[in-house]
N, C-alpha and C positions, 0 to 999 in steps of 0.2 A: 202032321197032327195039328188040329186046330186048338187054340188056347182061348179060354174065356177072357174077354177083355174087361178090365176094370174101367169104369167111366170116370174120367178126371175132369172136374170143372175147370181147373187150371193145371197145366203140366208144369212141374217143378223139377229141379235136379233130383230130388228125392223120388219123384214119380218114375224117373228113368231107371233108377236102381231097383225099384219095385218091379218094373216091367221085366228087367233081366231076371230077377229072382223068380218071377212067375212064369217065365218062358214066353213072354209076349214080345214079339219083334217091334223095334222102334222105327218109326218112319220120320224121315228128315229130308227137307228140300230147301233150296235157297230162295231168297226174295231180297229185293233191293229197293222196293218202292211200296207206297201205301196200297195201291190198287191190287197188285199181285199178292201182297201179304194178306189182304182181306180175303181174297179168293182161296188161297192156300189154307189159311186158318179155318175158314168156314167149311172146307172140305174135311177137316178133322185131323190134319197133320199134327204130329207130336212135337216136332222141333223145326223152327225156321233158322237156318244159318244165313246171317248177313255176311256173305263171304267176300274175301278180297278178290274173288273171281269177278266182282263188279268191275274191276280194272279191265278185264277182257270183254265181258258181256255188255256192260253199259257204256264203257268209254272207248272200247276198241283197241286197247293196248295189247301188245304181243304177250306180255307176261303180267303177273300180279304185282310186280315190284313198284310201278309208278304211283299206285293209289296212296293217298295221304290219310293221316289220322282224321283230319277235318272232313274229308270226303266220306270216310267210313262212318263217322258220327252222323253226317247228313243222311246217308242211306239207312242207317240203323234207326234213327229217330222217325223216319218216314214209315218204316216197317212197324215199329212199336205202336204207332197210331192206328194201324190197321188190324191189330190182333186182339182177340178176347181170351183165347184159351191156351195157345201153344207156348212153349219155351223159346225165347229168342237168344241165340248165341251169336256173338259179334267177333269177327276176326280182328286181332291186332295186326295192323299192316307192317310190312317190311320196314325195318329201321326204327320201330317204336318200342322195341323191347330187347333186341339181341345183345347190345353192348353194355348196358347199364341197368342193373336191377331197379334203381331209383327211377330211371326214365320209364322202365316197364310199368312200374306202379302208377306213375303219373298218367301214362297213356291209358291204363285200365280204368283208373278213376274218372278220367275225362269221358270215356265211353259210357260208363255206368251213370254218371251224373247228367251228361248232356244228351244222351240218346234214350235213356230209360231201358236199355237192354238188360237182360237178366243174367248174363254170364259172358265170358270172353273165351276165345280159342287162340292158341298160339302153337307154332310149329317147332318141334325139336324135343330132345330128351335131356341127357345129362348136362349138355353144354349150356342150357338155359335154366338149370335147376334153381339158381339163386333168384332169378326173376320170378319164377313160378312161386317159390316160397314167399317172397315178399308180397305178391298179389294175393295169395291165399291168406296170408296173415292179416290182410286188410279186410277179410270177409267177402272177397269177390270170388264167385265160383269159376273154376277153370276147366275147360275141355282141352285135352292134349291132341296132338296130331303127329303121327309117325308114318314111316314108309316114304312114299314120294311126297316131298315137301316142296311145293311149287316156288316158295320164296327162295329156295336154294338152287333154282334151276341152273344158274350159271356155274355152280359148283359141280353139279351132276352132269351137265351138258346135254341131258336128254330127259324126256318124259317116260322113259321105259320103266318096266316093272322093277321094283326095289327088293332087296333082301333075298335074292335067289341063291346067293352064295352063303355058305355056312357062317362065316365070320360076321357078315352084315345081319344075318338072321338072328344070331346070338345077341348082337348089340341091340337089335330092335326089341327082343324079348326083355333084355335087361332094362332098357329105357321104359318099356311099358310097365314093368313091375315098379320101377322108380316113380313114375308118374302117379301110380296108384298109392304108393307109400306117402308121397308128398301131399296127397289129398285131392287130386283131380277127380271130378265126378264122372267123367267119361273120356273116351279116347276115339279119335278117328284114325283108321288105317286106310291109307290110299295106295292102290296099285301094288299089292304084295301077293305072293302065292296064297291060294285059298287054304292050303293045309297049314301054313304058318299062321295065317290070320285066325283060323279056328283054334289053334293051339294057344294063341295069345288070349283069345276070348275065354277059353276054358280055364286059363291060369289066373284070370282077374275076376274080382267080384264086382268091379265097375263095368258099365256097358261099353262094348266095343262096336262102333258103327263103321261100316265099310263102304268104300267106293272103289270098285274094282278089286275087292278082297274076298270074293266068294260069298256063299250063303251060310257059312258056319259061324258068322259073327252075330251080334245081338240086334243089329239094325242096319239100315241102308240109307245113304244120302246120294242124291243126284242134283245137278244144276238144273233148275226148273226150265230154263230156256232150252236146254238140250233135250230133256225128256218130252217136252211139248213139240219138238221139231221146229222151233223158231230159228235155231242155228242149223245149218246143213253141211258145213265144211268139216265138222268134228265128228268122227265116227270110231271111237274106241270100242273094244270088244265088250266092255262092261255096260255100255249105254243101251238101254231099251227106250225106243221112241214110242210114246203112248199116243201121240198125235203127229200130224204133218202140217203144223200151222204155217210153216214157211210157204207151202204151196197154197193153202187155203187163204192166207192173208194176201198173198200176191194176186190171187184170183179176185178177191174182194176189191182190192185197190184198182185193178184193171177195169172191173165192172163199174166202179164209181167214176173213173176217168171217162169211160164210154158214156155213162149216163149224163155227166156234166156236159161233155162235148156235144152230145145229141139233143141237149135241152130236155131230156127225160126227167132229170132231177133239178130242182124240186117240182113235184106235181102240184096240182091245185090243192090237194089234201095236206101238202107239206109246207104250206105258207099261210100267213095270217092276213 
């Protein structure tokens, strides 16, 4: 069923709650630099996530753990300069909020002041409750993240689907309700069973955005480099590739090399 879209000059945290109430699905993609952010924003995306996935996509690390707060601020500030309409959410990186609520607040304040981002995202539920409360009390909007939480990969030992067992599913629901009560404006659910994700979305008044969480949630998020086919080693079930840029870019580079070697480039029209 199609839903009439409300046109937003600027998307805010309030806009997302309205979208859920109106039955309009929320679109969310990652960006880590000015150029990509400008293209994604101009296309009409609702939310850009400056994800700690930059650790993998931009820096080549195996996990999201190595990226630093300074690096996240650099990426986020680059993105903010490229957007006019969408809401920008910035991940708090591993180690910047888990152990000390005061440190969590300092990290969130740095992101907001130094990058110009509109909100922050952090992973976890009850165990980081005090950090979330302190950040929210400072007036900083918070997006939660439950299910597969990549910053805890060494605890889980695998990137497999989470909350398939009843005990973990119950904890996830409890954590989701807690995040809403605390005042989070939205929640990301990553790699959880579709039925559970839909149940969570129906239980909450705040939007639930899924990645590998089925179609019963309030919106979807993908890593832009994955959905454009710039990466080709990563093939989870939830990923739809809208382009095959890896192949197209490789072909363009090979053609450029050929043109340079053969002296075809630059032509007379391409010089002064």
